[in-house]
C-alpha positions as CSV (number, residue, x, y, z in Angstrom):
1,M,0.0,0.0,0.0
2,V,1.3,3.5,-0.9
3,P,1.7,5.6,2.2
4,I,-0.7,8.6,2.4
5,V,2.1,10.6,4.1
6,K,5.7,10.2,3.1
7,I,8.4,12.3,4.7
8,S,11.9,11.9,3.2
9,N,15.2,13.1,4.6
10,L,13.6,16.1,6.3
11,D,15.8,18.8,7.9
12,K,14.6,22.1,9.4
13,Y,16.9,24.9,10.6
14,F,16.0,28.0,12.5
15,G,19.0,30.1,11.6
16,R,21.9,27.9,12.7
17,L,19.8,25.8,15.0
18,H,19.2,22.3,13.6
19,V,15.7,21.5,14.8
20,L,14.8,18.5,12.7
21,K,17.6,16.1,11.6
22,N,17.1,13.9,8.6
23,I,13.6,12.7,9.4
24,S,12.1,10.0,7.2
25,L,8.6,8.6,8.0
26,D,5.8,6.8,6.2
27,V,2.2,6.9,7.5
28,E,-0.3,4.5,6.0
29,Q,-3.9,5.4,5.3
30,R,-6.2,5.1,8.3
31,Q,-3.3,4.9,10.8
32,V,-3.3,6.9,14.0
33,V,0.3,7.9,14.8
34,C,1.1,9.7,18.1
35,L,4.3,11.8,18.5
36,I,5.7,12.0,22.0
37,G,8.8,13.5,23.4
38,R,10.1,16.1,25.7
39,S,9.4,19.8,25.1
40,G,11.8,21.2,22.5
41,S,12.4,17.8,20.8
42,G,10.9,18.9,17.5
43,K,7.4,17.3,17.6
44,S,5.3,20.4,16.8
45,T,7.9,21.6,14.2
46,L,7.6,18.2,12.4
47,L,3.8,18.4,12.4
48,R,3.9,22.0,11.1
49,C,6.3,21.0,8.3
50,I,3.8,18.4,7.0
51,N,1.4,21.2,5.9
52,F,4.1,23.8,5.4
53,L,3.2,26.1,8.3
54,E,6.9,25.7,8.7
55,E,8.9,25.5,5.4
56,P,11.3,22.5,5.5
57,S,14.9,23.4,4.9
58,H,15.7,20.2,3.0
59,G,14.0,17.0,2.1
60,S,10.4,16.4,0.8
61,I,6.9,15.9,2.1
62,E,4.3,13.9,0.2
63,V,0.6,13.9,1.1
64,D,-1.9,11.8,-0.8
65,G,0.3,11.8,-3.9
66,I,1.3,15.5,-3.8
67,K,5.1,15.8,-3.3
68,V,6.7,19.1,-2.3
69,D,10.4,19.6,-1.9
70,G,11.5,21.7,1.0
71,G,13.4,25.0,0.5
72,E,11.9,25.7,-2.9
73,K,10.3,29.0,-4.0
74,G,8.1,30.3,-6.8
75,A,4.6,30.0,-8.0
76,H,4.7,26.2,-8.7
77,H,5.9,25.6,-5.1
78,R,3.2,27.8,-3.6
79,Q,0.5,25.9,-5.6
80,L,1.8,22.5,-4.4
81,V,1.8,23.8,-0.8
82,H,-1.8,25.0,-1.3
83,D,-2.8,21.6,-2.6
84,V,-1.2,19.8,0.3
85,R,-3.0,22.1,2.8
86,L,-6.3,21.2,1.2
87,K,-5.5,17.6,2.0
88,T,-4.6,18.2,5.7
89,G,-6.8,19.4,8.5
90,M,-5.0,21.1,11.5
91,V,-6.1,21.4,15.1
92,F,-3.9,23.6,17.2
93,Q,-3.3,24.0,20.9
94,E,-5.4,27.2,20.9
95,F,-8.8,27.1,19.2
96,N,-8.4,30.1,16.9
97,L,-12.1,30.6,16.4
98,F,-13.4,33.8,15.0
99,P,-15.1,35.5,17.9
100,H,-17.5,37.5,15.8
101,M,-18.9,34.4,14.0
102,S,-21.3,31.9,15.3
103,V,-20.1,28.3,15.7
104,L,-21.6,27.2,12.4
105,E,-20.2,30.2,10.6
106,N,-16.7,29.3,11.9
107,V,-17.1,25.8,10.6
108,I,-18.3,26.7,7.1
109,E,-15.9,29.6,6.5
110,G,-13.1,27.4,5.1
111,P,-15.2,25.3,2.7
112,V,-17.0,28.4,1.3
113,I,-14.0,30.8,1.1
114,V,-11.1,28.4,0.4
115,K,-12.8,25.7,-1.6
116,G,-15.6,27.7,-3.1
117,M,-18.2,25.3,-1.9
118,D,-21.9,26.2,-2.3
119,R,-23.1,27.8,1.0
120,K,-26.1,25.4,1.3
121,K,-23.8,22.4,0.9
122,A,-21.3,23.9,3.3
123,I,-24.0,24.4,5.9
124,E,-25.2,20.7,5.5
125,L,-21.6,19.5,5.9
126,G,-20.9,21.9,8.8
127,E,-24.0,20.7,10.7
128,E,-23.0,17.1,10.0
129,N,-19.6,17.6,11.5
130,L,-20.9,19.6,14.5
131,D,-23.2,16.6,15.1
132,R,-20.1,14.3,14.9
133,V,-18.5,16.2,17.7
134,G,-21.7,16.5,19.7
135,L,-22.2,20.2,19.3
136,L,-24.9,20.7,16.7
137,F,-27.1,22.2,19.4
138,K,-24.5,25.0,19.8
139,K,-24.4,25.9,16.1
140,D,-25.9,29.4,16.7
141,E,-23.8,30.3,19.8
142,Y,-20.7,32.5,19.7
143,P,-17.3,31.2,20.9
144,N,-17.4,33.3,24.1
145,R,-20.4,31.2,25.2
146,L,-18.5,28.0,24.9
147,S,-16.2,26.1,27.3
148,G,-12.6,25.4,26.3
149,G,-13.5,21.8,25.5
150,Q,-16.4,22.9,23.3
151,K,-14.2,25.4,21.5
152,Q,-11.7,22.7,20.7
153,R,-14.5,20.3,19.5
154,V,-15.7,23.1,17.2
155,A,-12.1,23.5,15.9
156,I,-12.1,19.8,15.1
157,A,-15.5,20.1,13.3
158,R,-14.1,23.0,11.3
159,A,-11.0,21.0,10.2
160,L,-13.2,18.0,9.3
161,S,-15.4,20.3,7.2
162,M,-12.5,20.9,4.8
163,E,-12.8,17.1,4.0
164,P,-9.1,16.4,4.6
165,R,-7.4,13.2,3.9
166,V,-5.1,13.5,7.0
167,M,-5.8,15.2,10.3
168,L,-2.9,16.8,12.2
169,F,-3.4,17.6,16.0
170,D,-0.8,19.7,17.8
171,E,-1.2,19.0,21.5
172,P,-5.0,19.7,21.2
173,T,-5.6,19.3,25.0
174,S,-2.7,21.2,26.4
175,A,-4.7,24.5,26.8
176,L,-7.6,22.8,28.5
177,D,-8.5,22.4,32.1
178,P,-8.1,18.8,33.3
179,E,-11.8,18.2,33.5
180,L,-12.4,19.2,29.9
181,I,-9.6,17.0,28.3
182,G,-11.7,13.8,28.2
183,E,-14.4,15.3,26.0
184,V,-11.9,16.3,23.4
185,L,-10.0,13.0,23.5
186,N,-13.4,11.1,23.1
187,V,-14.1,13.1,19.9
188,M,-10.6,12.3,18.6
189,K,-11.2,8.6,19.4
190,K,-14.4,8.7,17.4
191,V,-12.7,10.3,14.4
192,A,-10.1,7.6,14.6
193,T,-12.6,4.8,14.6
194,E,-14.3,6.3,11.6
195,G,-11.0,5.7,9.6
196,M,-9.4,9.1,9.5
197,T,-5.6,9.1,9.2
198,M,-4.3,11.1,12.2
199,I,-0.9,12.4,13.3
200,V,-1.2,13.6,16.9
201,V,1.4,15.4,19.0
202,T,0.3,14.7,22.5
203,H,1.3,14.4,26.2
204,E,-1.7,12.2,26.8
205,M,-0.1,8.8,27.3
206,G,-3.3,7.0,27.9
207,F,-4.7,8.2,24.6
208,A,-1.5,7.1,22.8
209,R,-1.6,3.7,24.4
210,E,-5.3,3.2,23.7
211,V,-5.9,4.7,20.3
212,A,-2.5,4.9,18.4
213,D,-1.4,2.3,15.9
214,R,2.1,3.5,16.3
215,V,3.9,5.8,18.8
216,L,6.9,7.8,17.6
217,V,9.3,9.2,20.1
218,M,11.4,12.3,19.3
219,G,14.5,13.4,21.0
220,D,16.9,16.3,20.0
221,G,15.2,16.6,16.6
222,E,15.5,12.9,15.7
223,L,13.0,10.0,15.6
224,I,14.5,7.8,18.3
225,E,11.8,5.1,18.5
226,D,8.8,3.9,16.4
227,A,6.7,1.1,17.8
228,K,3.3,-0.2,18.6
229,P,2.0,1.2,21.9
230,A,2.1,-2.1,23.8
231,D,5.7,-2.7,22.8
232,L,6.8,0.9,23.4
233,F,5.3,1.2,26.9
234,S,6.3,-2.2,28.1
235,N,9.7,-2.4,26.5
236,P,11.2,0.9,25.3
237,K,14.4,0.5,23.5
238,D,16.0,3.9,23.9
239,P,16.9,5.1,27.4
240,R,15.4,8.5,26.6
241,T,12.1,6.8,25.9
242,K,12.2,4.9,29.1
243,A,13.0,8.1,31.0
244,L,10.1,9.9,29.3
245,I,7.6,7.1,30.1
246,D,8.8,6.9,33.7
247,R,8.3,10.7,34.1
248,Y,4.8,10.5,32.9
249,R,4.0,7.5,35.1
250,T,5.2,9.6,38.1
251,G,3.2,12.6,37.0
252,E,6.2,14.7,36.0
253,Q,6.4,16.5,32.6
């Protein structure tokens, strides 16, 4: 099977700082891949390179058959990046909802403006995705009337309404109060069971253990481990992975 995401020899520099070091990674369709690692290990940068929110310095990214070489410029490069972004949905740590728009208006903005979708069709799609995340009854509310967990679920519905082939989650629960984390993780589990390909940067080890097909560990800008959750958590190969898992087990981060 051809991978839906293929990362080849990826490097990312910020000035002289070498943040990602020769990363190569394939993700199969319908896989859920969790990225874990200490803060500053490169997890979020890698995720942001996949949809070119960060421009890779070297190497290539391929998403659903569209291959883009890092470090290029020009109109053709910009068009390829645009095409890749249409294939990827992104959910951030912060919700980034438009405060002056209702929940439904937030969700349909992308399909209407970016994809040129008919507004009636976009509304039907938006309501369907709000129902998927359990928030159809909030469609006419404004973001300031929602809890943090509800805002993040709206953000997930907004990303799904772009009909992506791959969903990228950048620590989607890190800005939430502890009692709200579960509702967002439950929605993510539901999206995973529906067959969406997902790459998730997370500190939620329980989610990684339960939902992921693979867990990747990053350290110092490199992929240091790639294993099934049961194998990784019971028998980590790299001492940095063992230290990371031990810290989480004792509640330290």
